[in-house]
C-alpha positions, 0 to 999 in steps of 0.5 A: 112771482112769489113762492109759497112753501108749506112744510109739514112739521108734525104728522103721524108718519115721518119721511126723513132722516132723524125726523119723528112722528106722532099722532098729530099735525103741524104746518110751517107756512112761508107765505109772501114773506110772512111765516105762520104756524098752523097747529102744533101737534101734541108737542113731543116732536115739534121743536126737534123736527123744526130744528132738523128741518131748519124751520125757525119757529122763533120767527113765526108771526102768527099761530093758527089752531084748527080746533081744540084737540090735544093732537093739534094744540099740545105744542102751543106752549113750546111754540109760544116759548120759542117765539116773540109775542104773536097773535093766536087765531082760534075759535072760542069753542077751542077752549072748551073741555073736550072728551072722547068716549072709549070703546068700553064706555069710559071717557078720556079728555082730549081737549086743549091741554092745561099748559097750552091754554095757560100759555095762550092766556099768559102770552103778551100776544093777542088771542083773535077769536075766529067766529067768522072768516078771518084774514091772518095776512092779506090773502091767507084766510081762516074759514072760521066755522064751516056751514054743514050742508052735506047730508053724508058729512054729519060730524058725529063720532065719540066726541063730547063736552062732558066726561059723562058723554051726555053732551055731544061736541058739535066741534064748532071750533073746526076750521081750515086755512086757505090761500090763492095761488096762480093755479087756484086755491090751496086748502090746509085742513086740520081734521076737517071735522065739519066734513071735507066737502062742506069745507071745500064748498065753503072755501069755494064760496069765500074764494069766488069759486076759484078752482081748487089747486090742492087740498092737504091734511086731515080729512077725518074719514078714519071711521067713515063708512064705505058709502061716505068714502064713495060719496066723498070721492064722487064730490071731489071728482065733481069739484075737480081738485087737482092735488090731494095730500091726505094725512093724519086722521084720513084713515087707511081705508079712505087714503087707499080709496083716494089713491086708487080714485086719483092715482095721478093727483095724490101726494104723500104727506108726512113729517118732512113733506114740503109743498111749493106753490106760486102766487102772482 
């Protein structure tokens, strides 16, 4: 039996001595002898938390980016500086300029920071475009773009490709990571801009409809209507997810609703959290 361990290096909340929080997400994955960094947070706390959690960033063998927003990619330069040359798995659209419309109608840039983009392009490692499901290591897979078939999960939101906010960003770069365990599939979400149910249905299809053991990460329900939250819970019940660890952009109302609906299945997910699984 092989042990698999996920350590949360960056999240909006912190749960250990001297650990730091920031709006963002990063995971350290120890998978069948391989080590993978999935997202990097904004970059302000990645190295410090890794040091305190005894995570050797320099030993990472791959970097996977869930999408091109700053709170998942700001630490790229730090991550690549800390390690030898490694492949970077990201969709082409992650490199596009991205904006968010503020409530007063102005806009702010929220895409891949310049120094992160520069670090990837100047790295002697390889950029591997994920326009389709892509294997990082045997059994560890990036979904690539997720088909959007669920009627209540249109990405929407104040996200645009231009500062004038006239071109909505379809967030085609949104992707998740999954792997199999002895008890079923584990899905790691960045923000699930494509929709958590769309993502889980697609992963189920790619994984031969194996049971979903756990879903960990950002579910982007932070601005979801009560109706969408209710329908999401209904679909999660139908899918039969065994463990849920909502984090980051899930939002407090949705997180509370999930804990109420699945009191015996929900787990906390903050900086310092660790999740262990077994693969045959």
